[in-house]
C-alpha positions in Angstrom: 65.3 -7.5 24.2 64.2 -4.0 23.1 61.5 -1.8 24.4 59.3 0.3 22.1 58.4 3.7 23.6 55.3 5.5 22.4 54.7 9.2 22.8 51.7 10.4 24.9 50.1 11.8 21.8 50.0 8.4 20.2 48.6 6.8 23.3 45.7 9.2 23.4 44.6 8.1 19.9 43.2 4.8 21.2 39.5 4.1 22.0 39.8 5.5 25.5 41.5 8.6 24.3 38.8 9.2 21.8 36.2 8.5 24.4 37.8 11.0 26.8 38.0 13.6 24.0 34.4 13.1 23.0 33.1 13.2 26.6 35.1 16.3 27.3 33.8 18.0 24.2 30.2 17.1 25.0 30.5 18.8 28.4 31.2 22.2 26.9 28.4 24.5 27.7 26.3 25.8 24.9 26.3 29.5 25.7 24.3 30.5 22.6 21.5 28.1 23.4 21.4 29.2 27.0 21.2 32.8 26.0 18.4 32.1 23.6 16.5 30.2 26.3 16.8 33.1 28.7 15.7 35.6 26.0 12.7 33.4 25.2 11.8 33.1 28.9 11.9 36.9 29.2 9.7 37.3 26.2 7.1 35.1 27.9 7.4 36.1 31.5 7.6 39.9 31.1 4.2 40.4 29.5 2.6 38.1 32.1 4.3 40.0 34.9 3.1 43.3 33.4 -0.5 42.1 33.1 -0.6 40.9 36.8 0.9 44.0 38.3 -1.1 46.4 36.1 -4.4 44.8 37.2 -3.4 45.6 40.8 -2.7 49.3 40.1 -5.0 52.3 40.4 -6.0 54.2 37.3 -4.9 57.4 38.9 -1.2 56.4 39.3 -0.9 54.1 36.3 0.6 56.6 33.8 2.7 58.3 36.5 4.6 55.2 37.5 7.0 52.8 35.8 5.0 50.2 33.8 7.2 47.4 35.1 7.4 48.6 38.7 5.2 46.8 41.2 2.4 48.8 42.6 3.2 50.5 46.0 -0.4 49.9 47.2 -1.9 46.8 45.5 -5.7 46.9 45.2 -8.4 44.6 43.9 -10.7 47.5 43.0 -10.2 46.8 39.2 -11.5 43.2 39.6 -14.4 44.4 41.7 -15.2 47.0 39.0 -15.1 44.4 36.2 -17.4 42.0 38.1 -19.9 44.8 38.7 -19.9 45.6 35.0 -21.7 42.4 34.0 -18.6 40.2 33.7 -20.4 37.3 35.4 -23.1 37.2 32.8 -20.6 37.1 30.0 -18.7 34.3 31.8 -21.9 32.2 32.0 -22.6 32.8 28.3 -19.1 31.6 27.4 -19.5 28.5 29.6 -22.9 27.6 28.0 -21.6 28.2 24.5 -18.4 26.2 25.0 -19.9 23.2 26.8 -22.9 23.2 24.5 -20.7 22.9 21.5 -17.8 20.7 22.8 -19.8 17.9 24.3 -22.0 17.1 21.2 -19.0 17.7 18.9 -16.8 15.2 20.7 -19.5 12.6 21.1 -20.6 12.8 17.4 -16.9 12.8 16.3 -16.1 9.8 18.3 -19.0 7.8 17.0 -18.3 8.9 13.4 -14.6 8.0 13.8 -15.5 4.6 15.1 -18.0 3.9 12.3 -15.4 5.0 9.7 -12.7 2.8 11.1 -14.8 -0.3 11.7 -16.8 0.1 8.4 -14.0 1.3 6.1 -15.0 -1.1 3.4 -18.4 0.6 2.9 -18.4 3.1 0.1 -20.8 5.4 2.0 -18.5 5.7 5.0 -15.5 6.4 2.8 -17.5 9.3 1.2 -18.3 10.6 4.6 -14.7 10.5 5.7 -13.7 12.4 2.5 -16.4 15.0 3.4 -14.9 15.5 6.8 -11.4 15.9 5.3 -12.8 18.5 2.9 -14.1 20.4 6.0 -10.6 20.9 7.2 -9.7 22.9 4.1 -12.6 25.4 4.6 -11.9 28.2 7.0 -14.5 29.8 9.2 -13.9 33.2 7.6 -14.9 31.9 4.1 -18.3 30.6 5.3 -19.4 33.4 7.7 -21.9 34.9 5.3 -23.6 31.6 4.5 -23.7 30.7 8.2 -25.2 34.2 8.9 -27.9 33.6 6.3 -28.7 30.1 7.6 -29.0 31.4 11.2 -31.3 34.2 10.0 -33.5 31.6 8.2 -33.6 29.4 11.3 -34.6 32.5 13.4 -31.7 31.8 15.8 -30.0 35.2 15.5 -28.9 36.8 18.7 -29.0 33.6 20.7 -26.4 31.3 22.2 -27.7 28.5 20.0 -26.6 30.5 17.0 -23.0 30.2 18.4 -23.3 26.5 19.4 -24.5 25.0 16.1 -21.7 26.5 13.8 -19.1 25.7 16.5 -20.1 22.0 16.5 -19.9 21.9 12.7 -16.4 23.4 12.6 -15.1 21.2 15.5 -16.2 17.9 14.0 -13.7 17.5 11.0 -10.5 17.8 13.0 -11.9 15.7 15.9 -12.9 12.9 13.5 -9.4 12.9 12.0 -7.6 12.7 15.3 -10.0 10.1 16.9 -10.0 7.9 13.8 -6.2 7.7 13.8 -6.3 6.5 17.5 -9.1 4.0 17.0 -7.4 2.6 13.9 -4.4 1.7 16.1 -6.5 -0.4 18.5 -5.6 -4.1 17.8 -8.2 -5.9 15.8 -7.9 -8.9 18.1 -9.5 -6.9 20.9 -12.6 -6.2 18.7 -12.8 -9.8 17.7 -12.6 -10.9 21.3 -15.4 -8.6 22.3 -17.5 -10.0 19.4 -16.8 -13.5 20.5 -18.0 -12.6 24.0 -21.4 -11.5 22.5 -20.9 -7.7 22.6 -22.5 -5.7 19.9 -20.9 -2.7 18.1 -22.5 -0.2 20.5 -21.0 -2.0 23.6 -17.6 -2.4 21.9 -17.5 1.2 21.0 -18.1 2.5 24.5 -16.5 -0.2 26.6 -13.4 -0.9 24.5 -12.7 1.9 22.0 -13.6 4.8 24.3 -11.3 3.8 27.3 -8.4 3.0 24.9 -8.7 6.4 23.1 -9.2 8.5 26.3 -6.0 10.6 25.7 -7.2 11.5 22.2 -10.7 12.3 23.5 -9.3 14.6 26.1 -7.0 16.2 23.6 -9.7 17.1 21.1 -12.0 18.2 24.0 -9.4 20.7 25.4 -8.4 21.9 21.9 -12.0 22.5 20.9 -12.9 24.1 24.2 -10.0 26.6 23.9 -10.9 27.4 20.3 -14.5 28.0 21.1 -13.8 29.9 24.3 -11.5 32.3 22.5 -13.8 32.6 19.5 -14.5 36.2 18.4 -15.9 36.1 14.8 -19.1 34.1 15.5 -20.2 36.1 18.5 -19.5 39.4 16.6 -21.6 38.4 13.6 -24.3 36.2 15.1 -25.1 38.2 18.3 -26.2 41.7 18.9 -27.6 42.3 22.4 -25.3 42.6 25.4 -27.1 39.8 27.2 -25.8 37.3 24.6 -22.2 38.4 24.6 -19.4 36.0 25.3 -16.1 36.9 27.1 -14.0 37.8 24.0 -16.7 40.0 22.5 -17.5 41.5 26.0 -13.8 42.2 26.5 -13.6 44.0 23.2 -16.6 46.1 24.0 -15.4 46.6 27.5 -12.1 47.9 26.2 -13.9 50.3 23.9 -16.1 51.6 26.6 -13.3 52.0 29.2 -10.4 52.6 26.8 -8.7 55.0 29.3 -9.0 52.6 32.3 -6.1 50.3 31.4 -5.9 48.5 34.8 -9.6 47.6 34.6 -9.2 46.3 31.1 -6.2 44.2 32.1 -8.1 42.8 35.1 -10.8 41.7 32.6 -8.1 39.9 30.6 -6.9 38.1 33.7 -10.4 36.9 34.6 -10.9 35.8 31.0 -7.7 33.8 31.1 -8.2 32.0 34.4 -10.7 29.4 33.1 -8.3 28.5 30.3 -5.4 28.0 32.7 -7.6 25.9 35.0 -8.7 23.7 32.0 -5.1 23.3 30.9 -4.0 22.4 34.5 -6.6 19.8 34.8 -6.1 18.0 31.5 -2.4 18.8 30.9 -1.1 15.3 31.5 -3.7 13.6 29.4 -3.3 16.2 26.6 0.5 15.8 26.5 0.1 12.0 26.5 -2.4 12.2 23.6 -0.2 14.6 21.6 2.9 12.5 22.2 1.0 9.3 21.1 -0.2 11.2 18.0 3.3 12.3 17.0 4.7 8.8 17.5 2.3 7.2 15.0 
């Protein structure tokens, strides 16, 4: 009877040895990725930190102190100064322009997307869908002169309606594309069941398609709201009087008027950003759900 002895190196080549080797290798820390993550975090956090602490500094000691040092005596005088400079009026104008454009754009886009998906066999609806897709290829900058001439002919220049109507037109193509993809994934058996129960297309659209595509509706709502809220070109070209200015244009003119007062300008930036952060905080979960569902299609 003979015994066969194996060396430890040969025993480690088995499945368990390979598994131990793989698990040990996978536990090695990725120092390069960690360093890149910390660098990216610093790139994002440091400007935000600078904006917040600068808005709490006085104009007199801003240039005499370290830009990244916290203020020794924090003050809210910059925010008070901005609010007294007509910031509330500009905020109301932005809210009216954004809500007046987003709500009709989302409603019209949803109904158009439903009609395109449910009536895809109709040649007219296929042509309309192609027209919407062509709208995605036309940037706002290329049509600003025709838009300006149309607004002049309609006698809407220097009004909030002059901002709302073009914003609706430019928000519809992308909204229709996103919503139609979500409605197309709704099972046809559900539409047939609604029809068997006696529901018409209007009832099916609002009671079946709308609840099932709620993440997509919230996604396009938030996207269009952020895009219109931060819009600068349309207010610059289509408005003139200070009473019709929105926040981006007012911030630009405010910075030109008080170019030396950096803390006050930064305070205006903070007040302009707060509604955007609030909107994202409210719809963040639904927006991420809609984006994740869109990428998984």
